[in-house]
C-alpha positions as CSV (number, residue, x, y, z in Angstrom):
1,X,127.4,93.6,71.5
2,X,130.9,92.9,72.6
3,X,133.9,93.8,70.2
4,X,136.7,91.6,70.7
5,X,140.0,93.6,69.8
6,X,142.7,90.9,69.1
7,X,146.5,92.1,68.1
8,X,148.1,89.5,66.4
9,X,152.1,89.3,65.2
10,X,153.4,85.8,64.2
11,X,150.7,83.8,65.8
12,X,150.7,81.0,64.3
13,X,151.4,78.5,66.6
14,X,148.6,79.7,69.0
15,X,146.3,80.9,67.1
16,X,143.8,78.7,66.2
17,X,143.0,77.7,69.6
18,X,142.4,81.2,70.9
19,X,140.1,81.8,67.8
20,X,138.2,78.2,68.1
21,X,137.2,79.1,72.1
22,X,135.7,83.0,70.9
23,X,133.4,80.8,68.5
24,X,132.6,78.9,71.1
25,X,131.4,81.2,73.7
26,X,128.3,80.9,75.4
27,X,127.8,84.4,74.4
28,X,127.0,84.9,71.2
29,X,126.7,88.2,70.6
30,X,130.3,89.1,69.6
31,X,132.4,90.5,66.5
32,X,136.1,90.1,66.5
33,X,138.4,92.9,64.9
34,X,141.8,91.8,64.7
35,X,144.9,94.1,64.0
36,X,148.2,92.4,62.8
37,X,151.3,94.5,63.2
38,X,153.1,92.3,60.1
39,X,153.1,88.6,60.6
40,X,155.1,86.8,58.0
41,X,154.0,83.5,58.9
42,X,150.8,81.7,58.9
43,X,149.0,84.2,61.1
44,X,146.6,86.0,58.6
45,X,145.9,82.7,56.7
46,X,144.3,81.5,60.0
47,X,142.5,84.8,60.4
48,X,141.5,84.7,56.7
49,X,140.2,81.1,57.4
50,X,138.5,82.6,60.4
51,X,136.8,85.0,59.0
52,X,135.4,82.5,56.2
53,X,133.5,80.9,58.5
54,X,132.3,83.9,60.5
55,X,131.7,86.6,57.6
56,X,129.9,88.9,59.6
57,X,131.4,89.0,62.9
58,X,135.2,89.1,62.1
59,X,137.1,92.3,60.6
60,X,140.6,92.0,59.8
61,X,143.3,95.2,59.9
62,X,146.5,95.1,58.6
63,X,148.4,97.8,60.0
64,X,150.4,99.5,57.2
65,X,152.8,100.8,59.0
66,X,152.9,98.3,61.7
67,X,152.7,99.8,65.6
68,X,155.3,98.2,66.5
69,X,154.0,96.6,70.0
70,X,151.2,95.5,71.5
71,X,150.3,98.4,73.7
72,X,150.3,100.5,69.9
73,X,148.3,97.8,68.6
74,X,145.9,97.4,71.1
75,X,145.1,101.5,71.3
76,X,145.1,102.0,68.1
77,X,142.5,99.0,67.7
78,X,140.4,100.8,70.6
79,X,140.4,104.5,69.3
80,X,139.3,103.0,65.9
81,X,136.3,100.4,67.6
82,X,132.7,101.1,67.6
83,X,130.3,99.5,70.4
84,X,128.7,99.3,73.7
85,X,131.8,97.0,75.3
86,X,134.9,95.9,74.8
87,X,137.2,93.0,75.3
88,X,141.0,92.4,74.7
89,X,142.2,89.4,73.6
90,X,146.1,88.0,73.2
91,X,146.5,85.7,70.2
92,X,148.3,82.7,72.4
93,X,145.6,82.4,75.1
94,X,142.4,80.0,75.4
95,X,138.8,81.8,76.6
96,X,136.8,79.5,78.8
97,X,133.2,79.0,77.1
98,X,131.9,81.7,79.6
99,X,134.2,84.0,79.8
100,X,132.2,86.7,78.2
101,X,129.1,85.8,79.8
102,X,130.3,86.2,83.0
103,X,132.4,89.1,82.3
104,X,129.1,91.1,80.8
105,X,127.2,89.7,83.5
106,X,128.9,91.6,85.8
107,X,129.5,94.7,83.9
108,X,125.7,95.2,83.7
109,X,125.4,94.5,87.3
110,X,127.9,97.4,87.4
111,X,126.4,99.8,84.7
112,X,122.9,99.5,86.4
113,X,124.4,100.6,89.9
114,X,126.6,103.5,88.6
115,X,124.9,104.0,85.1
116,X,126.3,103.7,81.5
117,X,128.0,107.0,81.6
118,X,130.5,105.7,84.1
119,X,133.5,104.6,83.1
120,X,133.7,100.7,83.8
121,X,136.3,98.2,83.7
122,X,135.6,94.5,84.8
123,X,138.4,91.9,85.1
124,X,139.1,88.6,86.2
125,X,141.1,85.6,87.6
126,X,142.7,83.8,84.6
127,X,144.7,79.9,85.1
128,X,148.2,79.9,84.2
129,X,149.4,76.8,81.9
130,X,152.3,75.9,80.0
131,X,152.5,75.8,76.4
132,X,150.6,72.7,75.9
133,X,147.5,73.9,78.2
134,X,148.8,71.8,81.4
135,X,148.1,74.1,84.5
136,X,150.5,75.8,86.4
137,X,148.2,77.3,88.8
138,X,144.5,77.6,88.7
139,X,144.7,81.2,90.2
140,X,146.9,84.4,88.5
141,X,146.6,86.0,91.6
142,X,147.8,83.7,93.9
143,X,150.6,82.7,91.5
144,X,151.5,86.2,91.0
145,X,150.9,87.3,94.8
146,X,148.5,90.3,93.3
147,X,145.8,92.3,95.1
148,X,142.2,91.4,93.5
149,X,140.8,94.5,94.6
150,X,143.2,97.6,94.6
151,X,143.5,100.9,95.8
152,X,144.9,104.2,94.0
153,X,147.8,104.5,95.9
154,X,148.8,101.0,95.3
155,X,147.7,100.9,91.8
156,X,150.0,103.6,90.8
157,X,152.8,101.6,91.4
158,X,151.7,98.4,90.5
159,X,149.0,97.2,88.2
160,X,147.1,94.0,88.8
161,X,144.8,94.3,85.8
162,X,145.2,92.0,83.1
163,X,144.1,93.5,79.8
164,X,143.2,90.0,78.5
165,X,140.7,89.3,80.8
166,X,139.2,92.6,81.0
167,X,135.8,94.6,79.4
168,X,135.1,98.1,79.4
169,X,131.7,100.1,78.3
170,X,132.1,103.1,75.6
171,X,132.5,105.5,78.9
172,X,135.9,104.5,79.5
173,X,136.8,103.8,75.9
174,X,136.2,107.6,75.2
175,X,139.0,108.4,77.4
176,X,141.4,106.6,75.0
177,X,140.3,108.9,72.0
178,X,141.8,112.1,72.7
179,X,145.7,112.6,72.5
180,X,147.6,110.3,74.4
181,X,151.2,110.2,75.5
182,X,152.2,107.0,73.9
183,X,155.6,106.9,74.8
184,X,154.6,107.3,78.6
185,X,151.9,104.5,78.7
186,X,153.3,101.3,80.3
187,X,150.2,99.2,78.5
188,X,147.0,99.8,77.5
189,X,145.6,97.6,80.2
190,X,147.4,99.6,83.0
191,X,145.9,103.3,81.2
192,X,142.7,101.7,81.5
193,X,142.8,100.8,84.6
194,X,144.0,104.2,85.7
195,X,141.3,105.7,84.0
196,X,138.6,103.3,85.5
197,X,139.9,103.8,89.0
198,X,140.1,107.7,88.8
199,X,137.1,108.5,86.6
200,X,135.0,105.6,87.3
201,X,134.8,101.7,88.5
202,X,136.8,98.7,88.3
203,X,134.7,95.4,88.9
204,X,136.4,91.9,89.8
205,X,135.0,88.6,88.7
206,X,136.6,86.2,91.2
207,X,137.1,82.9,89.3
208,X,139.4,82.4,85.9
209,X,137.9,82.9,82.8
210,X,140.9,81.7,80.4
211,X,144.2,80.0,80.1
212,X,147.0,82.0,80.1
213,X,149.4,80.0,78.1
214,X,153.3,80.9,79.4
215,X,155.7,80.1,76.4
216,X,159.0,81.7,75.4
217,X,157.4,84.0,73.3
218,X,155.2,85.6,75.9
219,X,155.3,89.9,76.0
220,X,154.8,89.9,79.2
221,X,153.7,86.6,80.9
222,X,152.9,85.4,84.7
223,X,155.6,85.4,87.1
224,X,156.0,83.3,90.6
225,X,156.6,86.0,93.0
226,X,157.5,83.2,95.4
227,X,159.8,81.2,93.3
228,X,163.4,81.4,94.1
229,X,164.7,81.5,91.2
230,X,162.5,84.5,90.1
231,X,163.3,86.6,93.0
232,X,167.4,85.6,92.4
233,X,167.0,86.7,88.9
234,X,165.2,90.4,89.9
235,X,168.0,90.9,92.8
236,X,170.4,90.2,89.7
237,X,168.9,92.6,87.6
238,X,169.7,95.2,90.3
239,X,169.1,98.7,91.3
240,X,169.1,100.2,88.0
241,X,166.7,97.8,86.1
242,X,164.8,98.2,89.1
243,X,164.9,102.5,89.2
244,X,164.3,102.5,85.0
245,X,161.0,100.4,85.8
246,X,160.2,102.8,88.6
247,X,160.8,105.9,86.4
248,X,158.5,104.7,84.1
249,X,155.8,104.3,86.6
250,X,156.3,107.6,87.5
251,X,156.4,109.1,83.9
252,X,153.0,107.0,83.6
253,X,151.5,108.9,86.1
254,X,153.0,112.4,85.0
255,X,151.7,111.4,81.4
256,X,148.1,111.0,83.1
257,X,148.2,113.9,84.9
258,X,149.0,116.5,81.8
259,X,146.6,114.1,79.9
260,X,143.4,114.5,81.9
261,X,144.8,117.2,84.1
262,X,141.4,119.8,83.5
263,X,139.1,116.6,84.8
264,X,141.7,115.8,87.6
265,X,142.0,119.1,89.5
266,X,139.0,119.0,91.4
267,X,139.6,115.7,92.7
268,X,141.0,114.6,95.9
269,X,143.3,112.4,94.3
270,X,145.1,115.1,92.3
271,X,147.8,116.1,94.3
272,X,148.5,112.0,94.8
273,X,148.9,111.5,91.0
274,X,151.1,114.9,90.4
275,X,153.6,114.5,93.2
276,X,153.8,110.8,92.5
277,X,154.4,112.0,88.6
278,X,157.3,114.1,89.7
279,X,158.7,112.2,92.4
280,X,161.9,110.6,91.2
281,X,163.5,114.0,90.7
282,X,162.8,114.4,94.3
283,X,166.0,112.6,96.2
284,X,165.4,109.0,97.5
285,X,164.7,110.0,101.1
286,X,161.8,112.3,99.5
287,X,160.5,109.2,97.7
288,X,160.9,107.0,100.6
289,X,158.9,109.5,103.0
290,X,156.1,109.5,100.0
291,X,155.7,106.1,99.8
292,X,155.3,105.5,103.8
293,X,152.8,108.6,104.3
294,X,150.7,107.5,101.4
295,X,151.2,103.8,101.3
296,X,152.0,103.5,98.0
297,X,153.5,100.1,98.4
298,X,153.7,97.6,96.2
299,X,152.2,93.8,97.3
300,X,154.3,91.2,98.9
301,X,157.5,91.4,101.2
302,X,160.0,90.9,98.2
303,X,158.5,93.5,96.3
304,X,158.3,96.1,99.3
305,X,162.0,95.2,100.3
306,X,163.2,96.1,96.5
307,X,160.8,99.3,96.4
308,X,162.8,100.6,99.7
309,X,165.9,99.7,99.0
310,X,165.7,101.2,95.4
311,X,162.9,102.9,94.7
C-alpha cells in the first residue's frame, strides 16, 4: 500500500487533471490523503467528487487552522499518516501512468538490499511543462543543471530531490514523528533527503515519471539555470538576497544537528554538519576556506561564482 499525501490550497485550475492521473496509475494499491489549507475556490468540491468515486481510497482533511505553507501542510500530513510507503503529491502536476510502479520497483530493490529498517528515499527525474502541459524540457535535471546523485557535502548547500517525485518508507517517516524545528526546515523534501542521506539511502530513477507544471502560482517551480534572463535576475537580486538563502541553509543544518544530535555524534559526518550549521557566524574567509576544503559547492559555474562572491 502506498499512501499519497496531497497538499491543496485553491487548486481548482489544475487539480482535476492531477487526480485523474492518480486514478489512472498502473499500480492500483494506493490511498490518497489530502490536507486542504483553507481553500476558498472549488478545490474541496473537486476533492469530494473524487472521494465519491473512490470512497475507500480517499480521505480529506480540512486543516483548522490552516498550516500556512506547503511545507507545514506536507509535514503535518506525513506525521499523521499510516502505511509502509508514502509519496508527496502537488495539486497542479500530472503523473505518468507508471509513476508509482517504477518508484515502488526501485524502493523494493533498495529495501531488499539494505533492509526495511533503513530509511530510504527514492526520487525520479521529471518533465517540465507549461500550464497547458506543453513540453518545456524532457528532463528537469538537465533543465535546472542539478546533479542526479548527490554527496552530502553538496546536499547540505543545495537540494536536488524534488518532493513531488519522491517516495519514502516507514523507517524514514519515523524521523518526522519527533518534535521538529519547523522554522528552520526549508522544505519537507529537503529535510527528508537529509535524513535519507545521513541515516539511510537515496535511490534515483533516471527517467521522468511526471509532468511538472509551470504557472504563475507555483510555490517553487523549475528554474532554467542556463537561461541568461534567469541568471541576470539572480544577479539583480544581489548579495543580500543570496546571503539570506545561505543563512537559511545553514540554520536548517543547525536545526538538523539539534534534532538528531545524539544519533549523529558518532558519525563521520557530524563535524561537517555541525561546522556548516554555525558557519555564517565565522566570517567570510572562514566560510570560503570551509567551502574549498570540504567541497561544499553548488552545481554549475554561475552558482559557484555567486557562492564564492556572496556566500
